[in-house]
Structure formats: structure tokens, C-alpha cells
N, C-alpha and C positions, 0 to 999 in steps of 0.2 A: 527359435527367438538363440542368437547366440551370447552368451551370458559368461567372458572369460573372466579372474578373480585376480588374476595377478597385474599390478596397476599399470605398467607399463605397457603389456598386450592392451589391455581396455586403451591406453590412451589410443596406442598403434590402431585397432581394431574403429574405436570411434571416428577415430583421423577420416580413417577413408571412410566412411560413412558421410563425414563432413565434405569430403573431396568430390563426391554427387553431382549432380547437373543442380543447379539451382533455378529456382524457373525466372522463363526470360525477361519478362514484366511488372511481377511483384516488387513492389517500390520496397527496397532495405532500410533501412533504418538510417538515419542521417545522411539519406544518399550516399552511401558507401558503395561501392565499386564492389564487382564482386572479389575481385583478390583482395582489395583491403576487407572487406567483409571476414573471409575465408580466411585468411589470417591471423585476424584478430580472435574470430573462432576456436583454431589452432589454437593459440598461445594462452586463451580462457582453458580451454581442454587442459593441456600439460598443468596449467595455472592449479586446478583442482585435485589430479593427481597428485601432482607437489607438495600441496598443502593437506594432504590426506582425506580427501571430501569424499572418495567413492566407499569409504566405510561406515561416514556416518549412514547412520539409523534413521528409519520413517518409526510412523505412530504405530504399526503392526512388526516393528525390529528387521525389516525388510533395507539393506544397505544401498545409497544414494542411484552407487551404479545400476541398478536391475532397472531404474525406474528410466533413464539416460535407455538403455536397449529395448523398453520396451518402444517410445518417442521413436530409437531407432531402428527397429524391424518388426514391432508386432503389427496387427491388427489397430486400424485407423483411420478413422470417420473419412468417407470417400473424396468430398466437396476439400480436405484439407489437405489431406497426401495430393492435390489438385494443384491447391493455392491456398497459401502460400507455398506447400510445399514438404515433406519430411524435413530435408534437409535446412532450408529455413528455423523450421520447428525446433530442432536440436539447436543449432547453433546460438540459438536465442537464447532460449533456456537456460544452453551450458553458461551464454554470458552473463544473465542476469542473476545466476547464483556466484558469479567470480563477484561482478563491482553490482550488487544491489542499488547501489545510486542511479544506474541507469535508468531503474524501474518510472515510470513514469504517465502522470493518467492525461498525457497530451493536452488535448484540450476540448476535452468533455469531464462534466461536472462528477467527475471518481475518484474524489481525492481523497476521501477516506477509505474507497477500496484497496487506492493506490498504495495508503499508509499503510494497509493490514500484509499487502500482497507484498512491497517492500522488507516488512518486519519479519516474516516467515522466512523468506531469501535468506536473508540475514541469519537470522537468528534458527531455524529449522530448515537448515537447504534440502535432505534429503525428504521431509514433509512436502516443500514445496515442487519438489521436482515428480512427487507420486500423483500430488493433487493433479499438476499440469496433464502429467500423463494419463492420467483418467478422463479429466475431462474430452483431450484428442481423440480418444476410443471411439470404436464403434457405438458402444452405451452413453459415455458421456457423464458420467454419474460415480459420485466419488464422496467414498465415506468418508469423514473426519473425526478428530481426534475427540470431539464431542459429541459424537452420535449421529449427527446431523448429517446430512447430503447436499451437497453443493453437485448444479448440474447443470450440465452446456446449455445454454439458451441462444446461440449462434450457431448454423451451418455453414453460412458460405461467411466467409472475412473477404468483403468486397472493399477496397481501398479507400479511404477517404480522406482529406484536408485535414481535418478535423482530428487523426489520429495523429497529426504532426509528426514527432519523435515516437510513437509508443507503439511497441512491436508487436506482434501480431500476439507472444504468448502474453502476454501483460491484458491484452483486450481479450482474450479468451476467458483469464482469470477474474478479471474485473466486473465484467460483464455479468457471469456466472456469481459474482458477490454481491451485484446491487440487487439480481433476482434473490439471493439469498436471506438478505437484509430486509427485503419489504416478498413476504411469501404474497399477502395478499396481491401484490400489482403485479404489472408487467413492465420491466423495463424493457426498453427497443434502444438499443445504440444509435442508428440512424439520426434520431431526433432527441438522443443523450434525455432522455425523461421516461418516469417512471406512470404507466398508463394505468385507468383503471377504467375501464371497457374502452371507450372511444377519445376518455376526455384523460389531457395530460395534465397529469400534479405537479409537476415539473422535476427538475435531480437534486441529488445531495442526497445524505441519509440523516435523518435525523438521532438525537440523543440514544433511545432506544432500538431502531433500528442499528447503529453502529454496535453500540452494545451488543446486540445477538450475532453479528459477525466476528464480531473481535474473541467471542465467547467462544460461538462457533467454530473459526479455524483453528484456534491458542490451545480453547480446550481447557481452560482456566479462566478464574474470575477473576476481573476486574474491578475496581472501583471508580464511580464516577461523580464526579464532583464540580456542581455548575453555579452560574452564580444565580439560579432560584434557591440555592443552598443559601447564601448571605442573604439574599429578601427575606427571609423564612427565619434568618437568625435575627434579625434584626428586629422581625415581627414579635419573636418571643423575647428580646430584649424589653420591648417596650411596655412589655406588660410584669416585666422585672426579675423576669427570667433569666438565672444564670446562664450562659452561650459559651462559655469558656472551655466545655467540653464536646460543643457540635464543630464542624469543620466547616470554613468560609473557605470561599474562592477567594476572595482578595485577601484575605487574612495570612492564606494558609501554602497560597499556592508555589511560590517558590522556596519553600521549606520543604513541600513532598518534591521538586522536580530537583533539586542538590541532594534528596536525599536518594532519590528512585535511581538519579542517573550516575553519580557516585559510585552505588552497587555495582553501573555497568546494564542497568537497563534504561528502555524508552519510554518515555512519556508522550502521551498523545493530548493532543491540544486543538481548540478550535479558538479561531479568532471571528469575530466581530469585527468587518470590513464595511465603514460606510460608503467608501468608494471606492475604486478600482481601474487602473488603465489597463490596454493590453499587456500581459506577460512577454508576449514577442514584438520582438521589431519591426514584423511585414503587417502586423494587425493594426490596426486603430481604433477609436474607441472607447470611449469611459461607460462603466454601469455603475449605475449608485450603491447596489448596498450588495454586500453579498458574505455568506460565512465561508472558512475554509479551514481543513482539518491539516495537521503538519503534527510530524515530529518533532519533537524539543529531546535533543542530545547533550545540551550542557548549558550548565549556566557560570556563564564566564565575571563572575565578579572583581575582579581587578581592571577587565575590559568598560563593566557595564550593560554589556550585554547579553543576551538569549542566541544559541547560537541551535540551531535549526534545520530540518530538512524541508525543503517545499517538495512538494511533491507534481508541482506545477514545472520544476526545471526552468522558472523562470529566465529569459535572456536580459529582462532589463528589472531595475526595481516598480510592482507595479500595486504595491499599496499606498494608496492617494494619503498624502501626508503625512506617512511615517517613514522615515530614514531606517532602510532594508540595505545592505552592503551582499554582493551577492559573492560567495567563496569560489566556487566551481559552476562549470558547467550541468553538474548532475543535484543541482536543488539545495547544494549546504550554501544557507544562508546567515546574517546576524543581524540583529535589530538590537538596540536602546530597549535596556529591564522597562525602563518608564512606561518607554509605547506598549511594549507587551501585555503590560498589566491593562495597560488601558481596552485594547482590545480583547483578551481574555473570555472566554464565556464558556469554556466545558474542559476540566483535563480528565486523561480516564489513565489510571496507574495500576500496576500490582499491589491491594492492600495488603500485602504481609512487607512492604518494605516501609509504608508510612502507614501504621495502624492508627496515627490523627492525635490530634490534644485528648488527652485522659482515656487515648482507647474506643474515643468517638468514632461513630458512623454518621456518614452524612443523612442531613433528613429528607424527607420525599421534595420534592421537586417538580414545578411544573413542563410542559412541553415546550424546549428549546428549539433555536432556528436549524434547519439542516445546513449541515457545511460541503463544499462545492471541492 
């Protein structure tokens, strides 16, 4: 396996790999023609070099470019090498690192896994590349920062309309994450469901499953506050107990978001949606209920809005009765703070950035709905 050290030499030689044949029938994301796809992949590769990404280190201290060379030249599971092919996988990985906002769940119920994928691609790109390189290897297993192991679940990436704008790299990553989050269940991408034997138990991740995944991938602890904590606090208050030191989602959410995002971190939130429309223009129909995971990026007090990243990358407003505004095609959206507070049922954040009222920790809670 060739692995030059000079950034320009890395760019030149990886550009040669991106110039290799592309699978003639495997659909490219956004229906790009091969020439446009190749041009944008090369532009992203050059951006990696100019921004100094090649020397970013993964969990084991190896530079990012080593994982790119692994995808480019090292042994790969034969079915992936056939379709979508090594060239597409390399180009899509590079583009996801340079533009993490393009990562999407497609029309699958993997919003929570997608939020984690975007986060690690954005904050820890060398680790993201290492994980993807391990998942496409013949063994298909990757040791994570936490000591856990992420395992490839699919060996054939059959194109599927429900993938919509999701790249094969994201499909591989997210499906493995769904398996990791629920080790006792079998996630089947074609059915978009977690199976217990022959029974489809549904899709999405519960609070506990998301916490397992987030800690597993990032390797550090996160605090999760839910509306269950607020119900416990209200119960304690009725018994005359002082609840000022108990974290309360309804009281503290905006404070947490402001403090954490101003420190440059993201906050993960679950919204309980009473009714949703299709997020894409070509599909119709409404769903009566959905829980959806998003990344909260900023609290914009002057405009009275919450700025967030929707992993669905919606083409149109799809939260029934909520005034959302789509800022760009990569899922950046806003909604009024009041609407956000009505929908919010869970918040995950680094505890060191918001130790809580009087250093309090959240009280125990009950099982929450699964986010899609």
C-alpha cells in the first residue's frame, strides 16, 4: 500500500485513484453524472490538503491520510469492491469529511445514528475515516475509542429508493451503528427495522440505545436530560422537597443549549412530533406521530429561533403545525424557540460544559420514545 507523506504528493496520488473507473450502473448521490461527481471529489480532496486534514490523528495516533490509503489500496470486502466500487467509496468518504453537512439518513429511520455520523465526521475526521476504512475491510470490524467494537452488518449494498440522497459510506456507517446501539436485536436495512427473531420491533433509537452509541463512538460521557426528569422534579415538589438543584428539561434546556453551543459544542435533541408530512417533494402522505433526533447548533435570541441540523436534509417543511425554515439543502434549519420548547423531550450534552443547577445531576427517568 502506497502512503506518501508530502501533502501535495498525497493529493496527486489519491487524485489518480479518483480517476479510476466508476461503477457504470451504481447510482451516484444526487444523480450526479460521473464527470461532475469526480470533479467535486477532487475538489474535496484538495481541500483536505489545503486545510491540513491529512495529519489529523485518529484514536490510535495515526494520520487521516493512512485511512484514505486503506480505502484506496488495501484489501476490501469483495462485494463492496464490485459495487459500489472502491472509487465511489473513496470519493464519498472524502466529500463527507470536507462537507459533513451532506451526510443524511435518506428516508430511513436512522436519524440518531446520522447525527452521530455527522458529529464524528465534523469533530474527529481522522477517526471517522478510520472507522469507515475498518468497516469496508474484509474483516469489517473496528475497535472504538470506548473499547467497544463496531461491526459491518451488510455485505451487499443493493441500491434502494429509500436510500434517497444517502451515500453508500453513510449507509455502511449508520447500519453498523444501529446494530451497535441494540446488540440484542438485528437491524435490517431493507426493512428499516430492528428485528427480534422474525418480529420487527420498529426503527429508531431509544434514550438508552442512543447513549450507548454516542458514548461508544466518541469515547466520552454525555449527560441526557429528558422530560421524565421534569415529571420526577414535579413529583418531588408536590411532596415539599426542594427541586431547585434538580436538572429540569423544561426549565434548563435553553440555558444548556446556550452554554454548550457558545463553547463550540453541539447538543443532541429529540423532538416529539405529533404529526409529520413527507420531507421530500416527490413523496406524499402524513404520519400521525414521530420522534426525531436533531443536532442543535445555536440559540439565536435576537431572532427568537433555534438553529439546528436536521439529518433528514428535508426539501420542505415537514413538521406539521410548526413554522420551520429550511436554510440550505444540507439540513440547516430554524424554528421558533417557543415551538422548539413544545416539541423537546430529550437533550444530550457534555456534562462538563453544563454541570447543572447547584452542580446537580439529572434524576432517574423512565423509558422515552425512540427517535427516528
